[in-house]
N, C-alpha and C positions, 0 to 999 in steps of 0.2 A: 845515643846512638839507637837504642832500641825503639822501634816503631810499633812494637806489641809489648806491653808492660802489665804489671800488676795494677789492681784497682781496688777501691772500697766496694766490695760487692754485698749486695743485699740478698738474703735468702729468707724464706719463711721460717718463722720460730717453730719449734717442736709443738706438737698438738694440732697443727694445721693438716688437713687432708691434702697431701701433695698431689694425689691424682686428680682431684678437683680443682687444685690450684693451677696446674700446668696445662696449657692448651697449645694446639698446633699454631704455626705461623698464620698471620692474617691474610696472606696472599695465597693460601690454599683452599681448594674446594669452593672456587669462586662461582661455580655453576651448580653447586649442590646445596640449596638452602636447608634441605633436610639434615644435612650433616651438622650445620651451625645450630639448627633447632634442637637437635638431640644433645649437643654439648651444652646448651643452655639448660636443658632438662637435667642433665647430669650434675651441673654445677649447683643448680637451685639457688639457695640463699647463702652459699658458702662463700668465704673469701676466695678470689680467683683472679688470675691474670686475664681471664675473659672480660672482666669488668674495667680493664685498663688498656684494652686494645680496641681497634676499630676494624673488625673484618671487612675485607674489601667487597664482599658480596653485598654489603648494605651501603657502600659509598654513594650510590645514586639515589638512595631512599631520602625522603624528606626528613627533616629534623636533624640533619648533620651537625649543626652548630650546637644544638642541645645536647647531643650525644657527646660531642667533644667536651663540653663543660662538665658533663657527668663523669666522664673518664678522668679528667684532671681533678675533679673533686674527690673521685674515689682514691686516687693516688694519695692526695693529701690525708684523706681519712685513714687509709692504711698506715701511712708514716706516723701520724698523730696517735693512732690507736695500738701501736706496738706490734704490728703484724710481722715486722722484719727484725732479723738479727743482722748486724753489719759485720762482715769480715774485713778487717782493715788491711789495705795494702796486700791483696791476696790474688792467688790464682787457684782455679779449681780444676782438678784433673777429672775428666768425665768419661765413663764407658756407657755406650748406648748399644743395647741389643736391639737391632731393627726388627721390624715385622717379619723380614724374611730369615731372621736367625743370625745374621751377620753381626759381629761385633765391631763398632766403630769407636775409635779413641780420640779424645780431643783435650784441649786445654782452654778454659775460659778466662780471658783477660781482657785488656782495652787496647784498641788500635788508635794511633795518632791520626786525627783527621787532617792535620797539616801535611800528612805523608800520602794523602788520597786525593784524587780528583776524577770526577766522573765526566769532565768536559770532553768533547770529542777531540782527539788528537793529543790530548794530555798524556804525559808519560811519567807519572810519579812512581815512587817505589811500590805503592799499593794501587792495584788497578782492577777494574771489573773484567770478568771474562767475556761478557756480552755487552753489547750496546745499551746505554741507558736511554729509556724513553722518557723524555723531559716531563711529558704530561702526567706522569704517574708520581712525580714528585710532590706538587703543591698539596694534595690531600693529606700526605704524611707530614708535611711541614705544619698544616693547620692543627694537627694533633700534637705535634712535638713543641711547638712554641710557648704553649702555656703549661706544659707538663714539667713537674718536679722530677719526675723519673723517666728512665728509658728501659725497655724490656727488649732484649736482642733476640732476633732470629738470624743474625748474620753469621755466615761460615766462611772463614779465610782458609785458603789452600796453601800449603807450604811445599815447595818442590824439594822435599826433604827425603831424598832417595835413600840416604844412609840412616834413616830413623834416629837421628840424634836429639830431636826436640821432644817428642811426646811418648814414644814407645818405652823409654826407660822407666816412666812412672808405673807402668804396669807391675813391675817387680817391686817397686817401693810402696804401693798402695796400702798394704796392710799395716804400714808404720804410721799412717797418716789418719786423720780424723775423717770418718765417713759423715758427710752432712746431709745426704739424701739417698734414698734407696727405694724405688717404688716402680710399679706398673704404670705406664702411660695409658690414658684412656683410649677407648675404642680400638683395642687390639693393636696399638702402635708401638709395642715392644716395652722395654725396661730400661731404666736409666739409674746410674749410680754416680755420685759425686764424692770426691775427697778433696779436703782443703790441704793444699800443698804446704808442707811444714817449712819452717824457716830455712833449715839447712838445704833442703831440696829446692826451696825457692832461689837460694843464692846460686845453686847449680843451673837452674833453669834461666835465670838472668844472664849468666855467663854464656850459656849454650845459645840463647837468643842473639847475644851481641856478637858471639863469634859467627854464627850462622849469617846474620845480617851484613857484617863486614865482609866476609868471605864472598857472599852473594853479590854485593855491591863491587867488589874488586874484580871478581871473575867476569862479570858481565859488562863492566866498562870497556873491556877489550872487544866486546861484541857489539855494543850498542851505546849510545850517548846517555840514555836514561834507564839504568837498570831496574828490573822488576824483581822485588823481593816476595810479596805476597799477592795472590790473585783472589778476588772476591767471588766465591763459588755460588753462595746463596744470600739473598737479602740485599742485593746491591742497591735497590731503589730506596730501601729503608736507610742504608748507609748514606745514599746521596741526599736524603732529607736532613740527616743529622749534620753532613758537610755544609749544606746550604744554610742551616739555622746557625751553625758554628760561625760561618763567615759573617752572618748578621750581627751576631754577639760581638765577635772579635773586632769588628770596625769601630766599636765603642770602648775598647780596652786599650791600656798602655801595653807595651811589650812584656812588662813585668807581670801585669794582671793576666795576660793571655797564657803565660808560660805554663801555669798549672790549673787553669780554670777547668772545672769538671766537664763542660760541654765540649772541650777540645778532644775528649777521648770517648770512644763508643765501645760498649761491650761487644764482644764477638767470641766465637769459638774457633780456635786454630786447629786445623786437621791436616794431616799429611796427605798430600796429593796421592800418594802411593798406599794409602790405608786399604786393606783388602776388602773392606765394606764399601768403599766408594766404587761403584762400577759406572762406567760412562756408556750409556745406552744411546743408540742413534735415534734421532728424531727425523722422520721422513716427511716429504712435502707431497700434498695432493692439491692439484689446482683444478678448480671447478669453472664450468661455463665458459670453455674455450674449445677450440677445434684441435684435438691432440696431433694430428698429422702436421697441421699448420705450425703448431708450436715446436714440433721436432725439426721441421725445416728451419724454422727461425733459430733454433738451437745451433744448427750446423752453419748458419750464416754469422751468428753472433760470435762463436769461436771458430777460428780459421783452421788451427791445428787440432782437428777433432776426427776421431776414426771409430768405426764399429769394431776394429781389430785392436788388440793390445798394442799400443805404440809407446808404452812407458808413461803415459799420462795419467791423470787422475780418473778414476773409474767412477761412473755414475750409472746406476741401473734405472730403467724406466718400465712403466707398465701402463698400458691403456687398452680398453676392450678386452680382447683375449690375447693381446701381444705382449711379449716380454723381451727385453734386450738391454744392452749396455753400450755406452760410448766411453771414449778414452779422451781426455781433453789435456793437451800439453801447454796451452796458452792460457791457463786458467788465471782468474783474477784474484785468487786467494791461495795461500799455502795449503788450505784445506779443501777437499773436494765439496763439502757442504757450503762453503763460502763461494765457491766457484759457481755451483748451480744457483744458489740464492741470488748472486749478482744478476744472472740471466733472468730468473723468475721475476725479480723486481723490475727489471727494464722491461720485459714482455708484458706484464700485467699493467704497468703504468700506461703503455702505449695502446693495449688491445683489450683492456679489461680482464675480468676473471677474479676469482677469489681464492686465496691460499688458505689451507689449514695444515696443522702441524700434528703428525700422527705418530704414535707409538706403535710398533710392531709391523713388520713387513707384511704379514698375512692380512691384517687390517688395511694396510695402504693398498695392496693389490685388489682387494675387494672393492673398496671405495673407487679405485681408478678404473674399475671394469664397467662403471655407469656411463652413459652417454654424456659427451662433453667434459670428460675428466681424464687427468693424467696423474700418475704418480711418479716421483723421483726418489730414489733410495740411494744411500751411501752406507759404507761399512762404519762400525763404531769407531770413534776416534781413539787412538792410542794415547794413554795419559802423558807420555813422554813428549807428545807434540803440542801439549797445551801451552806451555810457556813460550816455546819458539814462535808459536802462531800468533800469540797476543803481542810479543815484541815485533814481529814482522808486519802483522796486519792490523795491529791496534785491537779494539774490542772486537770480539768475534761476532758472526752474524746471529740475530736472535734464533733461539731454540736450536743451537748448534748441537748440544747434547743434553741428556738428562742425568741427574745424579740420583736415581732412585724414585720411589713412589711418594705420594703426598704424605702417606702415613709415617714415612721415615725422614721427613723433614724436621728441622729443629723445632722444639717446643719451647714456649716461653717459660722461664723458671727463675733465673736470676734477674736481679734489676741493680741499677746504679743511679744515683743522684746526678742530675744535669744542671742544677742551679742551687 
């Protein structure tokens, strides 16, 4: 029944410099080569996850095939060289003090890829929060196909409003073995991990099974295909793992596929209601258009729209020195950001223009004050609206919300064999 379960988790052995070992997710700082250059300088000749990942900032550089071979070779070298300690059939309880000082709690385990699907319109128990960009999967597939290991930066969100899955381990951690405890590089906070002991592991297995069954049973009364976990971060890496698993599975018997290591992907499970997870709005600025023409088109695109509060979805706008709001009752999404994104996509496909996604209302208004620009802003999404929106609309529009800064994204630390 459990679609999130224990795994044989690899961590570096004692004596390895964990701060140099652990680096941020490959899809961060993609416009900041100086960040990755400084990471390389920090790591130097030390063993590090940096040597086993392909930062996306380098994906379009020449020599990609050689780099992938080097990555796979490094993984084999680390395995053969005794770099890892294997924690058999394990969960790891994690406490991450973020760069903003907030404490985030999670549990590292493995998600069943047979319970996940990134295809548009699919409704498996594990789904992405945002639409998957298919073009981003092949580069990750190329890295994964020949790799003996996976390193996760995937975060799963559980609609665990009663705090039954993760929070209880905060009071039990001192009875468990502390397996790492160190500062993350470049002022990215601190992370501590404890191996969940056998007695507590049995409790967690039971809690996960109860949570999953209840979630499935409760939601079947609301929708045909219930949602158990949502992929908050790392969806494209999880999609690559899924696509590679489907390739492998096609050549296996049912018995062989049952427990094949590639069927499961390491991830960190975090409560949607964790206080450290803050949903911040991402605003839109459209460039190279005529703002007043675009506003007229918005009022034609949605018919039940008003400048007065009519009970509809509120969208604020700014251009030149003008500020205002519209309220849309016949929106195309259950979320205001989805409603305005549908219009922006339609308008720019017909009239041109360039869209950028901006953090911060002040920055949005400043950019929108330039000639030929307009900004659209919505309020931060309430966490309780996430699951209903995914169920109602499917994957949410790209850049619906942000879960913190790049420095607070998951760092590579644990690993798992996949072949």
